[in-house]
N, C-alpha and C positions, 0 to 999 in steps of 0.2 A: 504564392502571392500573385504570380503572373495571371492565372485564370481569373481570380477575383478582381484584379485591377482591370483586366480586359472587359469583364462583364460590367464593371462600374462605368468605364469609359463608354461602353456601348449604350448603357442607360442614359448617360449624359448626352450623347449624340441624339438619341431618340427624343429626349426632353427638349433640348434646345441646341441642335447641331449648328445652327447659324451663329449663335453667340459663342459657342465653343471654338469654331473655326476662326471667327473674327478675333477672339482673344489670342489665339495662337499666332495669327498674322501680325497683330499689334506687338506681340512679344518679340517676333523676329525683327520687326521694324525698330523697336526700342533697342534691341541688342546691336543691330547694324549701326544705328546712329551713335551708340556708345562707342563702337569700334572706330567710327569716323573721327570722333573727338580725340581718341587716342592717337590715331595716325596724324592728326593735325598738329600734335605736339612736336613732331619732327621738323616740319618747316618753320614752326615758331622758333624752335631753338636754333635752327640754321640761320634764320634772319637775325636772331639775337647774337649770332656768332658764337654759339656754344659748341665747341668742338669742330671737327672737319665737316665739310659738306657731305651729306649722305646721299647714297643712291636710293631714291625712294621707289617703292613698288606702286602698282596700279596706276601708272602714268602720272604720279604726283610730281615727278622730277620736272616735267614740262610746266606744271602749275607753279612750281617753285621758281623756275627760270623766268616765267612771266612776272612773278612778284618781285624778283630781284631787279627787273628792268624798271620798276617803279621807284619813285623817290622813297626814302626810308620811312618817312612819316605816313605816306599813303599806303605803302605795302603793309606796314604794321597795322594800320586801321582796317584795311580790307581783310587781312587774315584774322584779326581778333573779332571783327564783326561776323565773319563766317563762323568762327568758333562759337560765338555767342548764339547765333541762330541755330546751329546744330545742337548745342547744349539745351536750348529752350525747347526745341522739338523733342529731344530725347526725354526731358523732364515731363513734358505733356504726355508723351506716349507711355511712360512709366506709370503715371497716374491713371491713364485710361486702362492699362493692363490690370492694375490693382482693383479698380472699380468694377470692371467687367468680370474679373475672377470671382469677386465676392458676389456679384449678381448671379453668376453661374452656380456657385456653391450654395448660396442661400436659397435661390429659386429651386434648385434640385431637391434640397432637403425639405423645403416647404411642400413641394409636390409629393415627395415620399411620405411625409407625415400625413397629408390629406388622403393619399391612396391607402395607406395602412389603416387609417381610421375608417374609411369607407368599407374596406374589406372586412375589418373587424365587425362593423355594424351589420354587414350582410351575411356573416357567418351564422351557422345554426346555433341554437341555444345549447344543444348537447355539446358542441365543440367549445363554445365560449365558456360554459360553466365548468368544463373539465380542466381548463387552464388555470394556472396560478396567475391571478390578475396582476401581480407585480411584474410578470414578464412583459405584459403590454405597457404598463406604466414605464418600465425601464426602456422599452423600445421607443416610445413616443418622447420621453423626456431626456434620455441619455444617449441611446445608441444612434438615433437618427441625427441629432446635432453633431455627433462625432464624425459623421460623414462630411460635414462642412470642413472640418479640420483635414480629413483625408484629401479632399479635392484641393484645398488651399496648399497642402503639402505638395501635391502633384504639380499644380500650376507653378509653384515656386521652384520646384525641381526642374521643370521644363525651361523656365526662364534661365536658370543657371546653366543648363546644358547648352541652350542656344547661345548664350553669352560666351560660354567657354569655347564653343566651336568657332565663333567669329574672332575671339581674342587669339585663338591658336592660329587661325589663318593669317592674322596680322603678324604674329610672332614668327611664323614660318617664312613670311615674305621678307622679314628683316634678318633672320638668322635661323636657317633650317636645322643646322647641327645642334645649336643650343636648344631649340624647341623640341627636337627629337629626344634629347637627353632628359628634359623636364617631363615629357610625356611618359617615358619609361619609368622614371622615378614615381610619378603620380599614379601610374598603373599598379606599381608594386604596393603603394600605400592603399589603393582601393581594394586590392586583393586581401591585404591584411585586415581591412575593415569589415570583410564579409562576415566574420564570426560575430561582430556586433549586430549586423543586420539580422542574422538568424535568431539571435537572442531576442531581438525586438519583436519578432513574430510571436515567440513564446510568451513574452511579457504582455503583448497585445491580447492574446487569448485569455490569459489570466486576469487581465484588467476587465475584459468584457464580462467574465463570470463574476468578478468581484462587484462590478457595478450592479449587476442583477441581484446578487446577495444583499448588497447594501440597501437597495430600493425595497426589497422584500422585508428586510428587518425593520426599516423605518415605518413601512405601512403596518406591519404586524404590531409593533409596539404602540404606535399612535392610536390605532383602532382599539387596542386592548388597554387603554389608559386606566379605566376604572378597575378592571380586573387585576391589573398589575398592582395598583395601590391597595386594593382590598385584600389581596393575598399576602401583602407585605413582602413582595419580591422585587421591589423597585431597585434595590442595590444589585441583586443578581442580574436583572435585565439591563441595568446600566453597565455592568461589567461586560455582558454579552455585546452590547452596542459598542462599548469602548474597544473590545477585541476586534470587531469587524472594522471599525474606523481605523485602528492602528494597522491592521493588515493592509487596508486600502492605502494608508499613508506610506507604509514600507514599500509597497509595489510602485507607487508614484516616484518615490526617491530612487528606487532601483532602476526604474525606467529612465529617469533623468540622468542618473550616473552613466547608464549604458549609452545614452545619446551624446552626452558631453565628452566622453572619453576620446572619440575620434578627433574632435576639435582640439583638445589639448595636445594630442600626439602630433597632429598636422601643424599646429602652431610652432611647436619645437622644430619639426622638420622643415618648416618654412624658413626659419632663421638660418638653418644649416644650408638649405638649398640656395638661398639668395647669395650667401657668402661664396658658395661654389661657383654659381653662375657669374658673379662679378669677377672672380679670380680667373676663370676660364676665358671669359670675354676679353679680359685685359691682356693676359699673358700668352694665350694660345690662339684664340680666334681673331684677335685684332679687329674687333668691330668698332666702327666709328662711334665717337662719344655720344652723339645725339641719338643714334639708333640704339646703342647699348642702354642708355637711360630709358628710352621708350620700352625696350624689351624687358628691362627690370621692372618697370612700372606695370607692364602687362602681366608679368608673372606675379608681381606683388598683389595685383587685383585678382588674378586667376587662381592662385593657390588657395585662398580662403573659400572659393567656390567648391573645392573638393570636400572639405569636412561639412560645409553647409548642405551640399547635395546628399552626402552620406546621412546627415541628420534628417533631411526630408524623406529619404528612402526608408530610414528606420522609423520615422514618424508614420509613414504610410503603412508599414508593416504592423505598427502598434494599433493603428485606428481602423485598418481594413477589416479586421475580424467583426467590427460592428456591422459592416455591410453584409458579411456572411450570416451573422445572426439574424439580421433583417430579412434576408432572402429565405432563410430556413422557416422563419415564422410566417412570412407572407405566403410561402409555397403551401404550407399546411392550411392557412386560412383561405387561400384562393381555391384550393381543391375542395375544401369544405363548403365555401360559398357557392361554388358551381353546383355542388350536390344539393345544397339548400335551395338554390334557384330552380333547379330541375324539379325537385320535390314540390316546391311551392306551385310551380306551373301545373304539375300533375294534379295537385290537390285542387287548384282553382278550376282546372278543366273538368275534374271529376265532379266538383260541385255544380259547375254550369250544366254539364250533361245530365246529371242525376236529378237536379232540382227542376230545371226547365221552367222555372217560374214558381209563384207562390202556391199554385194548386197542387204541386207534387207533395209538399210537406204540410199543407194545411196551416194550422195555427202553431206549428212547431218552429221554435227559434233555433234549436240545436238538436241534432240527432246523430247518435253513434250507431252504426250498423256492423256488428261483429268486429269491433276494432281491437287490434292487438298492437303492442309496441314493445320493442326490446332495445335497451341501450347498447351501444357499441361495446363489444367484448364481454357483455353480461352473459351469465350462464342460463338465465331464465327470463321470461317476459315480465316487464314491469306492469303491463296490462295484458289480459288474455280474454279474447272473445267477449268484449263488453258491448252491450247494446242498451240504449235508453233514448228517451225523447224528452225535451224540455219545452213546455208550452210558452207561448209569448205572454208577456206581462204577468209573469209569476216570479216568485222567489224560490229557487231550487238550491238546496244545501247538499254539499258532499261532506261526509264524515267517515271516520275509520281510523285505525291505528296509524301511527307514524310510519312512513315508508310503504304504505299500502298501495299508493298509486294516485292519490288525490291530485297532487300538484302536477303529475304527468298528464292527467285528464285536462287540467287547465292549460298546460303548455301545448297540448294538441289542439285545443279550441282556439288558442291564440295564434296557432300556426308556427310556433317556435320549434315544434317537433312534427314529424310526419309519420303516420301509422305504417307499420310493417305489414298490416293486413286489415281488411275491412274498409269502410267508407265513413267519412264525416260530412254532414250537411249543416251548413250555417246560413241562416237568413236573418242577419241583424239589420234592423231598420236603419236607413241612411248608410248602410254598409260600414258602420263604425263599431268598434269594440273598445271599451274603456277598462283599464286594469288598475287595481289598487293592491299592491303587495303588502306583505307584513312589515317590511322596512322600506317605505317609499323614499324616493329621491327628493331631498329637501335642499334647496339652494340657500346659502347664507346671504340672502337678499330680501327684498320686500315681498309682501304677500302678492302684490301685482305681478312681479316677475316670476314668482313660483307658479302662477297660473298661466300667464301670457306666454311664457317660454314654450309651453306644451301645446298652445293653440295660437300659432302665428296669425296676426291680424285681428285678434279679438279686441273688442272695445272695453273701456272701463265699465260701461253700463252693463255689458254682458257678464263681466267678472262679478260685479255687485249682485246681479240677479242670481248667479250661481251660489254666491255666498249666502244670500238671503234664503234660498231654497234649502240649504244645509244648516240653517240657523247659526251661521258663523258671524254674521254682521253685528250681533248684539255684543259679544265679548270683544270683538275688534274695536268697536266704537268706545267701549269702556276703557280700553287700553290707550286710546289716543290722547295726546296732549292737545291743548287749545289750538285750533286752526290746522291740526294735522289730519290728513286723510287716512282712513283705515287701510287703504291699499298700500300706503307708504310704510306701514309698520314692518320692521325687519324680523325675519324668522329666526335669525341666529344660526349658529352651527348645529346642524341636524335638528332644527326647530326648537332649540333650547329655550327660546323666549316664550314658548307656549306649553301648555300641558299636553299630555298624550291625546286626550279627547279632543282638544282644540285643534291640534295638528291633523287628526284624522278627519275632522269636519272640513278643514281647508283643503286637504287632499281629495276628499269626496267632492267638494265643489270644483276642484280642478278636473276631476273625472267627468262630471256631468256637464261641464261648461261646453263640451263639444257635442252635446245632444246625442249621446250614443244610443244605439238600439239594444246593445248588450253590455251590461256592467258586471265585471268579475271582481270579487273581493277575496283574495287568497290570504287567509289568516289575518285579515286587516284589523280585526278587533281583539285579537288574542291578548294584547298587552293592556287593554282598557279595564277599568274597574266596572262594577255592575251598573252604576248610574250612567256612565258614558256609553256603555254597551247598549243599555236600554234605549238611550237617546238615539243612537245610530240605528237601532232596529226600527224605531218609529219612523225615522227619516226614510229608510228603505221601503217601508210599507207604503208611504206616500209616493215614492218615486216609481214603484212598480207599475203604476198606471201609464207611465211614459216609456218604460223600457223593461227588458227582461233582466233579471238579476240572478247571478250565480254566487253562492257563498261556499268557501271552504273553511271549516271550523272543527274544533275538537270539543267545544263546550255545548251542553244541552241548551243553556240559556241563550246561546247565539242562534241556534238553528230551530228552536221549537216553534217559532212563528213562521217558518218557511212553508210554502204550499206543498212542496215535495222534498223528501229527504232520500238521498241515495247513499248507501253504505258500501264503501270499497274496502275489501279485505284481501290481502295477498294478490293484488292485481285483478280481482274479479268483483263484479257487482253481486253482492250477496243479499241485499234487502233494498226495498223501495216502497215509499208511501209517505203519508203525512205523519206528523209527530204523534197524533192521537192513535193512528192505526198501528204504528210500530211499538208504541208503549203498551198496547194491549197484550203483546207477546212477551212473556216474562224472560224468554231466551234471546230476545232481540238485542242487538248491539246498543241501541239507544237506551233500553231499559237498564242494561249493565252500566252504561255511562252515568245515568241518573242515580242509580243505587251506589255506584262505586266511588 
């Protein structure tokens, strides 16, 4: 635990060292003022003639002598007024400590969440797609917020430690022998509690794993709602969900029991200890009544700090694994993002050096020159020695069997992947590439937000223009109620308020709203019926005068109007030509697709 806590505190200092140190200083001031209020009880009781006059520490005897020289009413007023001032200052300082502790914890976790997200977004597609997405969901929603609890536990523990030290100094000044006895007993209790602390660390690791499993199961079942219902396995899936929930519940109960056990034991021990202290003080040590009352009060306040500190220590051990989980994931992502950045720079430089302007590639928008690519830990290349050129303002279609390498080509063009061999040249007009995947990102929001979010600063007029170009305004206007703007229509969860063809036209409008030079559609029309597919094909024919279009598809009807068709099989380019040229060959892949 020590190394993890040290790293966490180091990160805290890097993020906001000034606030961290200020909070610790305020903590010391608050504990000191609290100690002063305790010490002031002795002169108050002496003035009220509770017991014998006590020999006060820290020069307070002279202060008491001064007070005794004053008239009774005045001395009582002065002492109680000072007591009120100190108590007020202490209350204010406690509030400041709590507020700043929360600022420190919440600020740190907010920064961690933002950094994690930025690192995730900068990681390569190969790295991102190989991960279980529930790991990142769990990290952002569960593990990072647990760090707030860890920091709050630490700050509370530090408050208890500082308070205990000051209270012990006061107790020693009043009765060293009695204080020494209590410290020995408290130390024995703390050693006894160590086994609970070790168990807390184990429970913390189990809870971290259970949080991740719970998040994964929730995502899996919610995303597979239709399949679960259609297969008639709702009861079995409900049982699976219930098992995970109950395991999570049992772990939480076990953790709570482990944390609360030391408090129960210490409460019983506290009653015994106070009785022993009172007996020893009265019959053996002969401490003055006022001092003894204060000593008892100090230990009555001090003793609960022991189980509380133990609880905070166990809480740190339970929640600190979340920090280690975060560090492990971030380490992988940061290493990968550095690699991705270097690769991107190399690719950009290669493009700059090799193209040297438009004259080097002529009317080519994209060119692959003996490109190869192999996924990490794969036994063979996903693409091997692939070369082709895509002319500007044309529609080029990639087809081939599933897993042949078509999507890998697209990911290479998009810069998500970097070739292990060869060169890629891209000259998209305006330097922009638009991408429409098979399952596009649809916000449960308005049509406007579904377009504007991807094009910050775009005006409503530009959105309408894009929707008109994709022939989407017609059906949007028909769906509007009186006085409602088509842009205010809500898409619903995953676009449920619209048909598949309507969603694709809105998504296509989103893609062209940024006036891209290169438009890529990766299986974007695979779920559409013939009518909607034909409509999209007509739209693309009109759009190619403004941009270069790349299609990835499996159906002949989707690609037959393309200017050029490239067949990818087993990671290699096996055929290239127009639909008419390829269909003349009875052995071509396109002919087999049409006949098959």
